[in-house]
Structures are given as C-alpha cells and as structure tokens.
DOGU-347475 format. One record per residue: x, y, z of N, C-alpha, C, O in turn. Coordinates in pm, whole numbers, plus 50000, padded with zeros to 5 digits. Example, Ala and Ser with C-alpha at 12.3 -4.5 7.8 and 13.67 -1.06 7.14 Angstrom:
BEGIN
513194943150780512304955050780513204967050780514244966850846;512854977550708513674989450714512905000350787513415011450804;
***
This chain:
BEGIN
500834987950000500005000050000500865012550000500625022049926;501915012250088502835023750096503525026049964503705037549925;503915015349892504585016649763503665023349662504125031549582;502385020149663501435026149570501305041049593501195048849498;501325045249721501235059549753502455066849700502315077649643;503665061249719504895067549672504905068849521505365078949467;504405058649452504375059149307503375069549256503565075449150;502335071649332501305081049288501715095449309501205104349240;502635098249402503015111949434503605119549316503145130749291;504585114449240505125121849127504065125049022504115135448957;503075115549006502025117948907501175129848949500815138048865;500845130949077500035142049126500785155249111500205165349071;502095155049142502915167149130502995171548985502925183448955;503165161848894503295165248753502035171948700502095180448612;500885168048755499635174048710499575188848745498955196748673;500225192548857500235206548899501385214348836501455226548849;502285207348768503495213548713503195219848577503775215648476;502315229748572501895235948447502705248648425502695257848507;503405248848312504235260548285503435273248261502305272748212;504025284548297503365297248272504405307548226505615305148232;503915318948180504775330248142504275342348218503105345948210;505185348748291504845361048362505365372748280506575375448278;504465379748214504845391248130505105403248220504305406248309;506225410248197506625421848277506375434848202505885444548260;506715434948074506565446947989506005442747854506355431947805;505165450847790504705464147830503525463947926503105474447975;502975451947953501935450648055502355439448147503285431948116;501685438048259501965427248353500805417348350499665420848380;501125404948314500065395048304500655381048309501775378748263;499895371648366500275357548365499595350748246498395351948226;500405343448168499915336948046500185321948054501255317548098;499185314148011499355299748003499285295247856498955303147768;499585282847834499595276947700498305280247623497195278047672;498485285647501497365288047413496605300947435495685303847358;496955308647537496225320947563496715332347473497735331147405;495975343447473496285354947389496695366747477495985370347571;497845372647446498345384447517498005396947435498475398547322;497185405647491496785417847423497805428847453497885433747565;498585432747350499635442747368499135457047347499885466647365;497875458447309497295471647300497655479047173497835473047067;497745492247185497885501347072499355503447037500165506147125;499685502346908501055504446859500985511546725500105508746643;501905520946701501935528146575502815521246473503665513146510;502625524146345503485518346241504945522446262505235533846299;505855512946237507275515646253507795514946395509005515346417;506905513746492507345513646631507855499846673507535489646612;508665499846777509335487746826508795484346965509015491847061;508095473146975507485469047101508425459647175508925449947118;508655462547302509515454147385508655444947470507805449547547;508865431747456508185421847539509205415947635510185409747594;508975418047761509875412847865509105403447956507995406547998;509705391747986509065382148074509985379048191511205380548183;509375374648301510145369548413510715355848375510195349248285;511765351648442512345338548413511565327148480511825315448456;510615330848564509805320648633509025312248533508385317548443;509095298948549508405289848457507255282348521506385277148450;507215281748654506235273748729506405258748704505495250948729;507585254848655507915240648634509055237248730510065244148734;508875226648807509815223048912510485209648882509865200448830;511755208848917512475196248894512245186649010511435189449099;512945175349009512715164949110513115169349250512715163149349;513915180249259514305185549391513335196349438513545202549542;512265198549359511285209149387511895223149373511495232349444;512855224549282513465237449250512875242349118512855234949019;512415254549116511795259748994512835261848884513865268148907;512545256748767513395259248651513065272948592511985278448617;513985278448514513785291948462513855292048309514535283848248;513115301548250513165303148105514455310148064514905319448131;515045305547954516265311747902515975321947793516715331747779;514915319847717514625328847604513125329847580512345320947614;512745340947520511405342747465511575344647315512275353747271;510945336047237511135336247092509825339547020508745334747057;509945347946918508815350946830508875341646711509945339846651;507765335646676507715326846559507615335646434506535340246397;508755337746369508825347346259507865344046144507385352946075;507605331146126506715327346015505265331446040504445330745949;504955335946162503595340546192503485355846190502395361346204;504605362646174504575377246169503955382146038504115375645935;503265393346042502765399245916503925403045825505065404445871;503645404845698504685408545601505405421345643504785431145683;506745420845632507635432145656507755436045804508335446445836;507225427845894507475429746036508765422246071509115412546004;509445426646176510735420346213510775417446363510055423546442;511645408046399511855404846541513325406846577514215405146494;513565410446703514905411646758514885405946899513825403846958;516105403546954516185397147085517255403647170518195409747120;517095402147302518085407147396519255397347402519235386747339;520275401047477521435392247494521015379247562520115379147646;521655368447524521335355247579521595355147731522605360447778;520685349147805520775347647949520805361148022521405362348129;520155371147965519995383848036519085381548156518415371248164;519065391048250518295389448374516865384848345516375375448407;516205391548253514885387348207514915385948055515425394747987;514385375048002514345373647855513495384547792512435388147844;513955389747679513235400147607513175396647458514095390847402;512075400347398511925399347253511305412347204510515418547274;511675416447085511185428847029510525426046894511025418246814;509385432446872508735431446742508635445446684508175454646750;509075446946558509085459846491508015459746383508065451846288;507055468546400505925469346308506385475646176507195484946177;505875470646066506175476545935505755491245934504655494545978;506625500145885506355514545887505175518445798504625529345813;504785509445707503635512145620502425503445654501485502445575;502465497145770501375488045806500045495445814499945505645882;499025490645745497695496945755497135495545897497485486245970;496255504645934495575503546063494795490446067494195486345968;494815484046184494085471546198494655462946309495615466946375;494065451246330494485442046435495335430846375495005425346270;496435427746442497375417546393497705407946507497675411646625;498015395346471498395385146569499645377746522499895376346402;500425373046619501565364346590501795355646713501265358346821;502575345046696502775335546807504185336546863505125340746796;504295332346990505575332347061505685319447141504695312347163;506905316647185507095305347276508335307647362509235315147325;508345301047476509495301747566510455290347536510075280247477;511715292147577512725281747558513595280347683513885290147752;513985267847708514995264947811515955254747753515545245847678;517235255947790518255247447727518245233147779518695224147709;517755230947901517765217347956516695216248062516065226248099;516475204048112515495201848217514095199648162513885199448041;513135197948255511755195248215511165206748135510365204548044;511545219048169510995230748099511395230747952510655235947868;512545224947920512975224647779512055215847696511945217547574;511405206447761510495197447690509055202647691508185197147624;508815213347768507445218347782507385233547764507005240747856;507765238447646507675252947623506225257647628505305250147597;506045270147668504705276047668504535283847538505315292947509;503535280247461503245287147335501985295547352500985290847406;502035307847305500875316647319500865326747205501835327947130;499765333947193499585343847087499705357947145499445360147263;500105367447060500105381647096499275389246994499315386246875;498535398947043497645406846958498035421546966498265426747076;498115428246852498475442346845497455449846760497045445046654;497045461546808496175470246730497025481746675497505490146751;497215482046544498015492446479497135504246444496125502946375;497545516046495496855528546462497875539846463498915539146529;497555550346389498475561646377498255572346483499135580746505;497125572146549496825582446650497275578046790496465577546883;498555574946802499105570846931499805582347003500335580547113;499795594246942500465605946998499465617247017498635619846930;499555623947131498705635647157499595647347201500375646147295;499455658547132500195670747165499225681447212498215684047145;499515687547327498685698347379499575710147419500515708447497;499265722047366499945734247411499175739147534498035743747522;499805738247651499125741847775499085756847799498135762047858;500115763947752500145778547766499655784647635500435786347541;498355787847628497735791947503498095806247463498085809547345;498395814847561498715828847532499975832747608499985833447731;501035835147533502335838547593502715852747552502685856247434;503065860847652503535874547627504995875447666505395870347771;505785881847582507215883047611507785895547551507075903847494;509095896847566509805908347513510615904747390510955893147367;510925914947312511795913047197513185909247246513715915347339;513765899147182515085893747218515085887147356516155884647412;513905884247410513795877547539513165863647519512295862047433;513595853647597512965840447586511485840947625511145846147731;510635835547541509205834147570508905819347576509085812147478;508445814647691508335800147714506915794947699505985799647765;506765785147612505525777447601505675764647682506785759447698;504565759647733504535746747803503725736947719502565739447687;504345725847684503735716147592503685702447658504655698047720;502545695847643502405682147694502355672347577501545673947486;503235662347581503225651547483502805638647552503345635047657;501835631647493501335619147550501575607847451501105608447337;502305597547495502505585447415501465575347459501605569147565;500415573547379499305564847416499525550347374498675541847400;500655547447310500925534047261501705525447358502135530147464;501875512747322502595502947406504075501947372504755492947419;504565511147288505975510947249506665523747296506105534647282;507865522447351508685534247381509035541047249509225534247148;509115554247249509425561047123510035574747152509885580247260;510725580047051511275593547055510525601946953510165597346845;510295614646991509515623546906510295636546883511025641146970;510105642246765510735654946731509695665946737508675665546668;509965675946824509045687046845509595699546777510775702746791;508745706546702509195718146627508055727946605506885724646620;508435740346567507465750446523507345749446372508355749646302;506125748446321505935746946177505245759046115505155760145993;504745768246198504055779846144504045791146247503965788646367;504135803646198504015815346284505305822646310505295833946359;506445816346277507745822546298508595821046172508435811246099;509495830546145510445828646035511315816346060511555812546175;511775810245953512565797945965513805799646052514175790446125;514435811346045515685813246120515455814246271516405813446347;514215815846314513925816146458513515802446511513365800746632;513345792746425512835779746465513975770046500515115771846457;513635759846579514585749046607513795736446642512595737146668;514465725046642513825712246670514335706646803515495708646841;513455699646871513795693847001513335679347003512185676446969;514215670047041513855655947046513565651747190514275655347284;512485644047206512015640047338511715625047338511005620147249;512255617747437511965603447452510815601847552510845607647661;509805593947514508665591647602508405576647611508125570347509;508475570847730508165556547745506705553647708505885562747698;506415540847689505065536947650504045540847757504325540647876;502855544347709501725547647796502075557847905501745556048022;502745568547864503145578847959503165592447890502935593447770;503435602847967503435616447913504595624547971505175620948074;504915635447903505965644547949505525658947927504875662247828;505905667648022505705681948009507025688047963508065685948025;506975695647854508195700747791508155715947784507225721547726;509145722847842509255737347821509895740147685510885733847648;509315749347611509815752447477509975767547467508985774847460;511225772247466511515786647465511725791747322512455785747243;511075802947293511255809647164511775823747188511395830247286;512645828447099513185841947107512805849346979513305846146871;511905859346992511485867346877512455879046862512805885646960;512895881646740513855892346712513185905946694513855916246683;511845905746690511105918246670509715916646731509355905846777;508945927446730507595926946784506695918646692506665920846571;505965909146751505055900746672503775897946750503755898646873;502725894846678501475889346731501095878046637500485880246533;501475865846676501305854546585500735842446658500905840646778;500045834146579499605821046626500715811146592501015808946475;501325805146695502465796046674501955781646673501315777146768;502235774546564501795760646552502975751446582504025752146518;502775742646681503775732646719503365719046662502185715646656;504365711346623504105698046567505115688146624506305691246634;504635676346661505505665446707505355653746611504255650446568;506495647446579506505636346485507365625146542508455627546593;506865612846532507625601246580508845598946492508785600546370;509955595146554511155591546478511015577546418511825573446335;509985570146459509745556746404509015557446270509255549446180;508105567146259507325568546137506765582746129506225587846227;506905588946012506375602445994504855602745991504255613545995;504215591045984502755590645985502195591946127500985593546144;503075591246229502655593446367502975607746403504135611146425;501955616246408502195630546429500955637146489499845632046476;501165648546555500065656446607500525670846621501725673546627;499565680246627499925694346635498905702046718497775697546738;499325713646767498465722746842499115736546836500265737746794;498385746846878498915760346864498655768746988497825765447072;499405779846996499235789847100499695803247045500455803746949;499235814147105499575827447053500795833047126500985830847246;501605840447051502795847047106502735861847072502585865646955;502845870247175502875884747157504125890147222504335888047342;504975897147145506205902847201506195917947181505745923047078;506705925047283506785939547279508145943947328508785937347410;508585955347275509825961447321509475972547419508615980847390;510155972647533509915983047633511225985947705512175978247696;511265997047776512476000647849512825990147951513985986347967;511795985248023512045974948125512595962248063513545956348115;512015957947949512495945747884513885947647826514705938547827;514155959747774515495962547724516515962147837517635957247819;516125967347954517025966848069517305952348110518435948948146;516265943848103516475929648134517415923248031518225914648066;517295927347905518115921447800519595924147821520425915347801;519935936547863521355939647878521975931947993523195930548001;521125926748082521665918448190522275905548141522995899048216;522005901548014522585889447959524025891247914524705881547882;524495903947913525895906247876526045917447777525295918147680;527005926347799527315937247708528775935847669529645935147755;529045935447540530385931947493531205943847446532435943447455;530555954447396531315964847323531335978247394531455988647330;531225978147528531285990447603532475990247697532905979547739;533036002047731534136002547830533675997147963532475995047985;534615994748052534315988148178533285995548262532435989348325;533366009048265532436016748349531006015048298530096012148376;530806016848167529466015148111528966000848127527775998548148;529895991348116529505977248130528935974748269527945967548284;529565980548370529085978748507527705985048525526845979448593;527495996848465526206003648476525105995348410524025993548467;525385990248289524395982148219524105969148294522955964548297;525125963248354524915951048431523995953848550523095945948580;524235965348618523415969048733521965971348689521035967248759;521765977948573520425980248521519715966948495518545965148530;520425957748433519835944648404519505936948529518465930448535;520375937548630520145930348756518915935848827518075928248874;518815949248835517685955448903516385952448830515375949248893;516395953348695515165950948618514695936448632513495933948640;515645926848635515275912648639514825908148778514065898548790;515295914848881515045909949016514075918449099513585913949203;513785930549054512935939249134511715944449059510935952049116;511545940548934510375945148857509665933248796508655934848727;
***
C-alpha cells in the first residue's frame, strides 16, 4: 500500500506542474499555453519590447523551479515586413522585440511566441501563446498648455507643451514650430517618452522683433512620419524700456568697463525687482 502511495506522488505533482509566462513589459500578466496576450495600441514603425520573468512554474525532482532562458517570436507568423529582435542571451529577464512595418495599415494583427529552456523539464514543455496588436496612427497627443504667451523682443518666451505617448511602444519624438515664425527663429527638440506615459516640455522661443502670431507646434515620431500631432498657441512680444534693461543683463560686449558695470546693474535691478 505504501509503495502505491509513493508511486502516485510524482504523478500528482506533475499534474500541477503547468508552465506559465509572467509578462513584465509592456503590461503585467500571467499567460498559460494557448492564451492570447493583448499588447494594446502600437503605431506603424514602432518597436514593442516584450519582457518576461524567468519564472516557469515548472519544478524539477528537487522541487526547485526551473527558469526560462529565452522568449522567441515565431517569425513565420509575423505579418509581412514585420521584424523580430532579441536581447542578449541569458539576460536577467528574457526580452523579445517586434518591429511593426512602417507602412502597416491600421488594423488588428496577431503572431505567436514561445518560451525556451536549454535543459530540464521546461525544455520539453515550452509555453506557446499568441500576441495581439492594434496598429493605429493616432498614438500621439500634443497639447499646448500655455495658450497665450507674452514676452519681450530678444527675450525668451516660454511655452509649456504636453506630449502623451498612448501606445505600448517606447518612442522618441521630434518637436518643432511649423508655422508663425520665420525659419531662422525655429529649432527642433527631440524627446523620449516611454510607452503609455506623458511628458511636460518647456519650449523657449526668442522673437527678434515685435510680433502677434499664432504659433503652431508639431511633434513627429522618429519611428514613422505618419505618427504626428499638432496644436497652437499665441505669442505676443513687445519692446519696452524694462524689457530692454532685462536684455542687457545677459551681457554687454562692446562698452568700456564703466558703462558695462552700469548696464549690468540696470539688468540686475530690472530682472530681480520689477
């Protein structure tokens, strides 16, 4: 009777030894064989990072949990012109990357993945599952928070801009002025925004003369020019004695030492007491 109980124990344990995948990025979820992982919204050309824990939920005869060595994308299931990449072998957590075709039409796409281990019971029992991605171009939102900015001629006028990355892929965006200023006054600023997050960005403009203009800002993904958004705010600059006094506080180069000290004092007083 005792022998029968001992023989039955490994069978009972094996029934509970069901492998799983613990997804860490871009969402946190436990996945079992045959299930579907919804990766959410992704733009064309973007690179999605899939990171999993090494936990397998498969235990060896010593009751020690085995660990996954790799997460692999089944390339033959990827849509046309999509690509896969991988992290270094035996990194702390296995990672796989899928790069969406830059011309991919909007829509829902699926592909399959599986885990790998080099030896042990887990090597014989990989977990296979599906991933689902919704491709859309409206994964970026730009908002000009400071709608009306007043400043001085030759003085920095600061706009406050919020960029929201609504997708499941980390991305970098290029922010620029596309209308309302001469080309020589414009510049571009690059901003990295992690997936499903936002950033507040100060954007300083220096007008060389008096203007009253509607300034249009535009942000474009470095992954694809089809991911873009824009918004505007008004800029009004005026020249005044007080603003001119503040300007000279930035430095005077062509005056003798006595005049330089006077202009510096004027700039200091104007900037700190008015």
